[in-house]
py3Dmol code that shows the C-alpha trace and the ligand (Angstrom):
import py3Dmol

protein = """\
ATOM      1  CA  MET A   1     -98.818  26.890 -57.331  1.00  0.00           C
ATOM      2  CA  THR A   2     -97.462  23.891 -55.414  1.00  0.00           C
ATOM      3  CA  ILE A   3     -95.398  22.701 -58.362  1.00  0.00           C
ATOM      4  CA  GLU A   4     -93.803  26.134 -58.795  1.00  0.00           C
ATOM      5  CA  LEU A   5     -93.077  26.235 -55.076  1.00  0.00           C
ATOM      6  CA  GLU A   6     -91.492  22.784 -55.235  1.00  0.00           C
ATOM      7  CA  ALA A   7     -89.316  23.959 -58.114  1.00  0.00           C
ATOM      8  CA  LEU A   8     -88.310  26.989 -56.037  1.00  0.00           C
ATOM      9  CA  LEU A   9     -87.500  24.863 -52.982  1.00  0.00           C
ATOM     10  CA  ASN A  10     -85.437  22.484 -55.128  1.00  0.00           C
ATOM     11  CA  LEU A  11     -85.700  19.552 -52.711  1.00  0.00           C
ATOM     12  CA  PRO A  12     -86.664  16.697 -55.072  1.00  0.00           C
ATOM     13  CA  GLU A  13     -87.375  14.192 -52.300  1.00  0.00           C
ATOM     14  CA  ILE A  14     -90.333  16.084 -50.860  1.00  0.00           C
ATOM     15  CA  GLU A  15     -93.761  17.234 -51.965  1.00  0.00           C
ATOM     16  CA  VAL A  16     -95.444  20.317 -50.548  1.00  0.00           C
ATOM     17  CA  THR A  17     -98.816  19.768 -48.890  1.00  0.00           C
ATOM     18  CA  GLY A  18     -99.463  23.308 -47.631  1.00  0.00           C
ATOM     19  CA  ILE A  19     -97.899  26.646 -46.700  1.00  0.00           C
ATOM     20  CA  GLU A  20     -98.293  29.263 -43.972  1.00  0.00           C
ATOM     21  CA  LEU A  21     -97.069  32.781 -44.548  1.00  0.00           C
ATOM     22  CA  THR A  22     -96.616  35.432 -41.863  1.00  0.00           C
ATOM     23  CA  GLU A  23     -94.678  38.690 -41.936  1.00  0.00           C
ATOM     24  CA  GLN A  24     -91.492  36.994 -40.749  1.00  0.00           C
ATOM     25  CA  GLN A  25     -91.986  33.312 -41.446  1.00  0.00           C
ATOM     26  CA  PHE A  26     -92.690  30.989 -44.278  1.00  0.00           C
ATOM     27  CA  VAL A  27     -93.706  27.508 -43.077  1.00  0.00           C
ATOM     28  CA  VAL A  28     -93.758  24.766 -45.707  1.00  0.00           C
ATOM     29  CA  HIS A  29     -95.711  21.648 -44.810  1.00  0.00           C
ATOM     30  CA  CYS A  30     -94.216  18.733 -46.678  1.00  0.00           C
ATOM     31  CA  ARG A  31     -93.612  14.990 -46.808  1.00  0.00           C
ATOM     32  CA  SER A  32     -91.662  12.443 -48.805  1.00  0.00           C
ATOM     33  CA  ARG A  33     -92.859  11.926 -52.349  1.00  0.00           C
ATOM     34  CA  PHE A  34     -91.968   8.236 -52.163  1.00  0.00           C
ATOM     35  CA  GLY A  35     -94.419   5.597 -51.018  1.00  0.00           C
ATOM     36  CA  GLU A  36     -91.731   3.281 -49.718  1.00  0.00           C
ATOM     37  CA  ALA A  37     -88.307   3.319 -48.130  1.00  0.00           C
ATOM     38  CA  LEU A  38     -85.301   1.010 -48.246  1.00  0.00           C
ATOM     39  CA  CYS A  39     -84.493  -0.945 -45.128  1.00  0.00           C
ATOM     40  CA  PRO A  40     -80.948   0.139 -44.103  1.00  0.00           C
ATOM     41  CA  ASN A  41     -80.211  -3.437 -43.043  1.00  0.00           C
ATOM     42  CA  CYS A  42     -81.318  -5.622 -45.993  1.00  0.00           C
ATOM     43  CA  LEU A  43     -81.860  -2.799 -48.554  1.00  0.00           C
ATOM     44  CA  ARG A  44     -85.281  -4.156 -49.513  1.00  0.00           C
ATOM     45  CA  PRO A  45     -88.093  -1.652 -50.061  1.00  0.00           C
ATOM     46  CA  THR A  46     -90.963  -1.610 -47.597  1.00  0.00           C
ATOM     47  CA  LYS A  47     -94.267   0.246 -47.483  1.00  0.00           C
ATOM     48  CA  GLU A  48     -95.149  -0.742 -43.939  1.00  0.00           C
ATOM     49  CA  VAL A  49     -95.419   2.471 -41.960  1.00  0.00           C
ATOM     50  CA  LYS A  50     -95.354   2.028 -38.203  1.00  0.00           C
ATOM     51  CA  LYS A  51     -95.905   5.658 -37.266  1.00  0.00           C
ATOM     52  CA  TYR A  52     -95.811   9.252 -38.488  1.00  0.00           C
ATOM     53  CA  TYR A  53     -94.199  12.191 -36.720  1.00  0.00           C
ATOM     54  CA  GLN A  54     -93.530  15.850 -37.451  1.00  0.00           C
ATOM     55  CA  ARG A  55     -90.103  17.463 -37.646  1.00  0.00           C
ATOM     56  CA  THR A  56     -89.372  21.198 -37.998  1.00  0.00           C
ATOM     57  CA  ILE A  57     -86.281  22.040 -40.041  1.00  0.00           C
ATOM     58  CA  ARG A  58     -84.854  25.495 -40.729  1.00  0.00           C
ATOM     59  CA  ASP A  59     -84.062  26.166 -44.390  1.00  0.00           C
ATOM     60  CA  LEU A  60     -82.676  29.033 -46.448  1.00  0.00           C
ATOM     61  CA  PRO A  61     -84.747  32.246 -46.309  1.00  0.00           C
ATOM     62  CA  ILE A  62     -87.094  33.240 -49.125  1.00  0.00           C
ATOM     63  CA  THR A  63     -87.976  36.894 -49.795  1.00  0.00           C
ATOM     64  CA  GLY A  64     -86.525  37.927 -46.440  1.00  0.00           C
ATOM     65  CA  ARG A  65     -88.618  35.467 -44.436  1.00  0.00           C
ATOM     66  CA  ASP A  66     -87.264  32.672 -42.265  1.00  0.00           C
ATOM     67  CA  VAL A  67     -88.208  29.362 -43.843  1.00  0.00           C
ATOM     68  CA  TYR A  68     -89.195  26.301 -41.824  1.00  0.00           C
ATOM     69  CA  LEU A  69     -89.975  22.908 -43.296  1.00  0.00           C
ATOM     70  CA  ASP A  70     -92.693  21.171 -41.329  1.00  0.00           C
ATOM     71  CA  LEU A  71     -91.799  17.671 -42.471  1.00  0.00           C
ATOM     72  CA  GLU A  72     -93.975  14.641 -41.917  1.00  0.00           C
ATOM     73  CA  GLU A  73     -91.598  11.761 -41.379  1.00  0.00           C
ATOM     74  CA  ARG A  74     -92.352   8.068 -41.219  1.00  0.00           C
ATOM     75  CA  GLN A  75     -91.001   5.189 -39.254  1.00  0.00           C
ATOM     76  CA  PHE A  76     -91.132   2.006 -41.291  1.00  0.00           C
ATOM     77  CA  SER A  77     -90.951  -1.618 -40.287  1.00  0.00           C
ATOM     78  CA  CYS A  78     -89.076  -4.134 -42.396  1.00  0.00           C
ATOM     79  CA  PRO A  79     -91.014  -7.425 -42.579  1.00  0.00           C
ATOM     80  CA  ASP A  80     -87.857  -9.356 -43.471  1.00  0.00           C
ATOM     81  CA  CYS A  81     -85.603  -8.079 -40.678  1.00  0.00           C
ATOM     82  CA  GLU A  82     -88.411  -7.267 -38.235  1.00  0.00           C
ATOM     83  CA  ARG A  83     -86.678  -3.963 -37.562  1.00  0.00           C
ATOM     84  CA  TYR A  84     -87.976  -0.412 -37.337  1.00  0.00           C
ATOM     85  CA  PHE A  85     -86.240   2.454 -39.079  1.00  0.00           C
ATOM     86  CA  SER A  86     -86.920   6.114 -39.834  1.00  0.00           C
ATOM     87  CA  GLU A  87     -86.847   7.384 -43.385  1.00  0.00           C
ATOM     88  CA  ARG A  88     -83.872   9.546 -44.330  1.00  0.00           C
ATOM     89  CA  PHE A  89     -83.484  12.550 -46.570  1.00  0.00           C
ATOM     90  CA  ALA A  90     -80.404  13.744 -48.415  1.00  0.00           C
ATOM     91  CA  PHE A  91     -80.982  17.401 -47.509  1.00  0.00           C
ATOM     92  CA  VAL A  92     -80.908  16.957 -43.722  1.00  0.00           C
ATOM     93  CA  GLU A  93     -78.994  14.692 -41.365  1.00  0.00           C
ATOM     94  CA  PRO A  94     -80.901  12.588 -38.836  1.00  0.00           C
ATOM     95  CA  ASN A  95     -81.839  14.499 -35.665  1.00  0.00           C
ATOM     96  CA  ARG A  96     -80.764  17.878 -37.102  1.00  0.00           C
ATOM     97  CA  THR A  97     -83.036  20.909 -37.132  1.00  0.00           C
ATOM     98  CA  THR A  98     -81.325  22.685 -40.057  1.00  0.00           C
ATOM     99  CA  THR A  99     -80.922  21.665 -43.698  1.00  0.00           C
ATOM    100  CA  GLN A 100     -77.464  20.965 -45.087  1.00  0.00           C
ATOM    101  CA  ARG A 101     -77.648  23.941 -47.434  1.00  0.00           C
ATOM    102  CA  TYR A 102     -78.717  26.231 -44.583  1.00  0.00           C
ATOM    103  CA  GLU A 103     -75.670  25.120 -42.573  1.00  0.00           C
ATOM    104  CA  VAL A 104     -73.308  25.668 -45.509  1.00  0.00           C
ATOM    105  CA  ASP A 105     -74.748  29.145 -46.095  1.00  0.00           C
ATOM    106  CA  LEU A 106     -74.596  30.049 -42.410  1.00  0.00           C
ATOM    107  CA  CYS A 107     -70.954  28.977 -42.203  1.00  0.00           C
ATOM    108  CA  ALA A 108     -70.030  31.022 -45.269  1.00  0.00           C
ATOM    109  CA  ARG A 109     -71.516  34.069 -43.579  1.00  0.00           C
ATOM    110  CA  CYS A 110     -69.835  33.268 -40.246  1.00  0.00           C
ATOM    111  CA  GLU A 111     -66.465  33.425 -41.954  1.00  0.00           C
ATOM    112  CA  LYS A 112     -67.088  37.133 -42.404  1.00  0.00           C
ATOM    113  CA  THR A 113     -68.658  37.796 -39.029  1.00  0.00           C
ATOM    114  CA  ALA A 114     -68.593  36.534 -35.437  1.00  0.00           C
ATOM    115  CA  PHE A 115     -70.700  33.589 -34.228  1.00  0.00           C
ATOM    116  CA  ALA A 116     -72.504  35.938 -31.854  1.00  0.00           C
ATOM    117  CA  GLN A 117     -73.432  38.311 -34.659  1.00  0.00           C
ATOM    118  CA  GLY A 118     -74.502  35.434 -36.899  1.00  0.00           C
ATOM    119  CA  ALA A 119     -76.643  34.129 -34.048  1.00  0.00           C
ATOM    120  CA  VAL A 120     -78.388  37.482 -33.601  1.00  0.00           C
ATOM    121  CA  LEU A 121     -79.003  37.837 -37.343  1.00  0.00           C
ATOM    122  CA  GLU A 122     -80.433  34.335 -37.588  1.00  0.00           C
ATOM    123  CA  ASN A 123     -82.294  34.330 -34.269  1.00  0.00           C
ATOM    124  CA  LEU A 124     -80.362  31.278 -33.083  1.00  0.00           C
ATOM    125  CA  ALA A 125     -78.468  30.646 -29.846  1.00  0.00           C
ATOM    126  CA  TRP A 126     -74.777  31.233 -30.537  1.00  0.00           C
ATOM    127  CA  PRO A 127     -73.683  27.758 -29.328  1.00  0.00           C
ATOM    128  CA  VAL A 128     -76.013  26.375 -32.040  1.00  0.00           C
ATOM    129  CA  VAL A 129     -74.252  28.493 -34.650  1.00  0.00           C
ATOM    130  CA  GLN A 130     -70.861  27.402 -33.326  1.00  0.00           C
ATOM    131  CA  ALA A 131     -71.887  23.719 -33.381  1.00  0.00           C
ATOM    132  CA  ILE A 132     -73.072  24.030 -36.995  1.00  0.00           C
ATOM    133  CA  TYR A 133     -69.827  25.737 -37.952  1.00  0.00           C
ATOM    134  CA  GLU A 134     -67.722  23.020 -36.342  1.00  0.00           C
ATOM    135  CA  ARG A 135     -69.778  20.297 -38.012  1.00  0.00           C
ATOM    136  CA  GLN A 136     -69.347  21.842 -41.429  1.00  0.00           C
ATOM    137  CA  ALA A 137     -65.632  22.459 -40.822  1.00  0.00           C
ATOM    138  CA  ALA A 138     -65.227  18.766 -39.958  1.00  0.00           C
ATOM    139  CA  ARG A 139     -66.893  17.860 -43.255  1.00  0.00           C
ATOM    140  CA  GLN A 140     -64.271  19.807 -45.151  1.00  0.00           C
ATOM    141  CA  VAL A 141     -61.378  17.927 -43.565  1.00  0.00           C
ATOM    142  CA  GLU A 142     -59.914  15.460 -45.995  1.00  0.00           C
ATOM    143  CA  PRO A 143     -57.789  12.507 -44.889  1.00  0.00           C
ATOM    144  CA  GLY A 144     -54.275  13.684 -44.099  1.00  0.00           C
ATOM    145  CA  ASP A 145     -55.360  17.305 -44.275  1.00  0.00           C
ATOM    146  CA  GLN A 146     -55.522  18.303 -40.636  1.00  0.00           C
ATOM    147  CA  VAL A 147     -54.271  21.825 -41.219  1.00  0.00           C
ATOM    148  CA  ARG A 148     -57.629  23.170 -42.405  1.00  0.00           C
ATOM    149  CA  TRP A 149     -59.146  22.148 -39.095  1.00  0.00           C
ATOM    150  CA  LEU A 150     -57.075  24.752 -37.319  1.00  0.00           C
ATOM    151  CA  GLY A 151     -58.882  27.700 -38.898  1.00  0.00           C
ATOM    152  CA  ILE A 152     -58.087  30.959 -37.174  1.00  0.00           C
ATOM    153  CA  ASP A 153     -55.190  29.517 -35.156  1.00  0.00           C
ATOM    154  CA  ASP A 154     -53.695  28.190 -38.358  1.00  0.00           C
ATOM    155  CA  ILE A 155     -53.852  31.625 -39.962  1.00  0.00           C
ATOM    156  CA  ALA A 156     -52.222  33.201 -36.887  1.00  0.00           C
ATOM    157  CA  LEU A 157     -49.524  30.530 -36.993  1.00  0.00           C
ATOM    158  CA  ARG A 158     -48.807  31.160 -40.650  1.00  0.00           C
ATOM    159  CA  LYS A 159     -48.679  34.898 -40.053  1.00  0.00           C
ATOM    160  CA  GLY A 160     -46.209  34.253 -37.210  1.00  0.00           C
ATOM    161  CA  GLN A 161     -44.005  32.207 -39.515  1.00  0.00           C
ATOM    162  CA  ASN A 162     -43.963  34.881 -42.161  1.00  0.00           C
ATOM    163  CA  SER A 163     -42.935  37.749 -39.879  1.00  0.00           C
TER     164      SER A 163
END
"""
ligand_1 = """\
1
ZN
Zn -84.748 -5.291 -43.771
"""
view = py3Dmol.view(width=600, height=400)
view.addModel(protein, "pdb")
view.setStyle({"model": 0}, {"cartoon": {"style": "trace"}})
view.addModel(ligand_1, "xyz")
view.setStyle({"model": 1}, {"stick": {}})
view.zoomTo()
view.show()
């Protein structure tokens, strides 16, 4: 069951340790499948865990339910550098409460609707939706390509030039 669920989730860095299912929510308890982490300073692997903490991260819905990853994260200590660092995952940025793929999906839907409507549909505060949208828009900006940043204003400007 867990292996099928992990295949469905498609987040190779984590293993599922339990699930909770309610009418509206699907909570996936999970943790890293790796026993060690690389020190960001010296790049040496370490297994020395200083502490564990929980992090709740919104992910893409499954069968109409909101999905939350209840992720057990670790803070490691590097014996060489004598530094502490938190483990990182490719699917979520540090200190974020939404997965990358959730943000990309939300932004795609916001292009067809208003932030406020997206916020209501997703049960999020609209400034949160706006912040996610702006973050993802910034990701799409390539060096020397400032025009895409302008979004709606840019479209209005182009329309103005054409008329
Ligand atoms: Zn180190």
